[in-house]
C-alpha positions as CSV (number, residue, x, y, z in Angstrom):
1,M,55.4,34.9,-18.9
2,E,51.9,33.9,-19.3
3,I,50.6,32.5,-22.6
4,K,47.0,32.9,-23.4
5,Y,45.5,31.1,-26.4
6,N,42.1,30.3,-27.8
7,K,42.2,26.7,-28.7
8,N,39.3,27.1,-31.1
9,A,41.0,29.9,-33.1
10,N,42.0,29.2,-36.7
11,N,45.5,30.6,-36.8
12,P,48.2,30.3,-39.5
13,P,50.4,27.1,-39.2
14,L,53.5,29.0,-38.0
15,I,51.6,30.6,-35.0
16,E,50.0,27.1,-34.3
17,D,53.4,25.6,-34.1
18,L,54.7,28.4,-32.0
19,V,51.9,28.1,-29.5
20,N,52.3,24.4,-29.3
21,E,56.0,24.7,-28.5
22,L,55.4,27.5,-26.0
23,L,52.8,25.6,-24.1
24,K,55.4,22.8,-23.5
25,D,57.1,25.3,-21.2
26,D,60.7,24.1,-22.1
27,F,62.0,27.4,-23.5
28,V,63.9,30.3,-22.2
29,H,63.5,33.0,-24.9
30,F,61.9,33.3,-28.3
31,K,62.1,36.0,-31.0
32,V,59.7,37.0,-33.7
33,L,61.2,38.3,-36.9
34,C,59.1,40.7,-39.0
35,A,60.1,42.6,-42.2
36,N,62.5,45.1,-40.6
37,E,62.5,44.4,-36.9
38,V,63.1,41.6,-34.3
39,H,60.8,41.3,-31.1
40,H,62.4,39.4,-28.2
41,F,60.4,37.7,-25.5
42,N,62.0,36.3,-22.3
43,K,60.2,33.6,-20.3
44,E,61.3,35.1,-17.1
45,E,59.7,38.5,-17.8
46,E,56.3,39.2,-16.3
47,T,54.6,39.6,-19.5
48,I,51.3,38.3,-20.9
49,I,51.4,37.0,-24.5
50,E,48.0,36.6,-26.1
51,F,47.4,34.9,-29.4
52,Q,44.4,36.5,-30.9
53,Q,42.6,35.7,-34.2
54,T,44.9,37.8,-36.3
55,Y,47.6,39.2,-34.1
56,L,49.9,38.5,-31.2
57,K,49.6,40.9,-28.3
58,E,52.2,41.4,-25.6
59,T,51.3,43.2,-22.4
60,R,54.0,44.3,-20.0
61,P,53.5,45.0,-16.2
62,N,53.8,48.7,-16.8
63,G,50.9,48.6,-19.2
64,D,52.9,48.9,-22.4
65,M,51.3,46.9,-25.2
66,L,52.8,45.5,-28.4
67,Y,50.7,44.1,-31.3
68,I,52.2,42.1,-34.2
69,A,49.8,41.2,-36.9
70,Y,50.3,37.6,-38.2
71,P,50.9,38.4,-41.8
72,D,54.0,40.6,-40.6
73,I,55.6,37.5,-39.0
74,F,57.9,35.6,-41.3
75,R,60.0,33.7,-38.8
76,V,60.1,32.7,-35.2
77,K,63.1,31.3,-33.3
78,L,62.6,29.5,-30.1
79,Y,65.6,28.9,-27.6
80,R,65.6,26.2,-25.1
81,D,69.1,27.0,-24.0
82,M,70.1,30.5,-22.8
83,E,73.7,29.9,-23.8
84,Q,72.7,29.4,-27.5
85,Y,70.6,32.5,-27.4
86,L,73.5,34.5,-26.0
87,E,75.9,33.0,-28.6
88,D,73.5,34.0,-31.4
89,E,73.2,37.5,-30.0
90,R,77.0,37.8,-29.8
91,R,77.3,36.7,-33.5
92,A,74.6,39.2,-34.5
93,D,76.3,42.0,-32.6
94,A,79.5,41.4,-34.4
95,F,77.9,42.9,-37.5
96,N,76.5,45.8,-35.5
97,D,79.0,48.7,-35.5
98,D,76.9,51.4,-34.0
99,D,79.9,53.2,-32.7
100,D,81.2,53.8,-36.2
101,W,77.8,54.6,-37.7
102,T,78.0,57.5,-40.1
103,G,74.7,57.0,-42.0
104,N,76.5,56.7,-45.3
105,R,77.4,53.0,-46.0
106,I,78.0,53.3,-49.8
107,I,81.3,54.9,-50.7
108,F,82.1,55.7,-54.3
């Protein structure tokens, strides 16, 4: 993963803190939580993460791009330990019962 950042940009405090932590280069994974979705970024992937003036841009080796506007981001979680990340994902998957999904969760 390559991090690109304009030091002169005036970014929101959450983004400034995230960039400062990422530049320390002691993380294995981070995720960005938006209103109804979670975006995962793994340090070992060959991606470019650019922090622009108003958005975060991820570019993958195949040319796919993801843009996330800063106002859409309400939480970021940075993992320095892959075991903790995997444990968190396991706990989150405990609530994910896609095998039994019927589309109707309210029963009267």
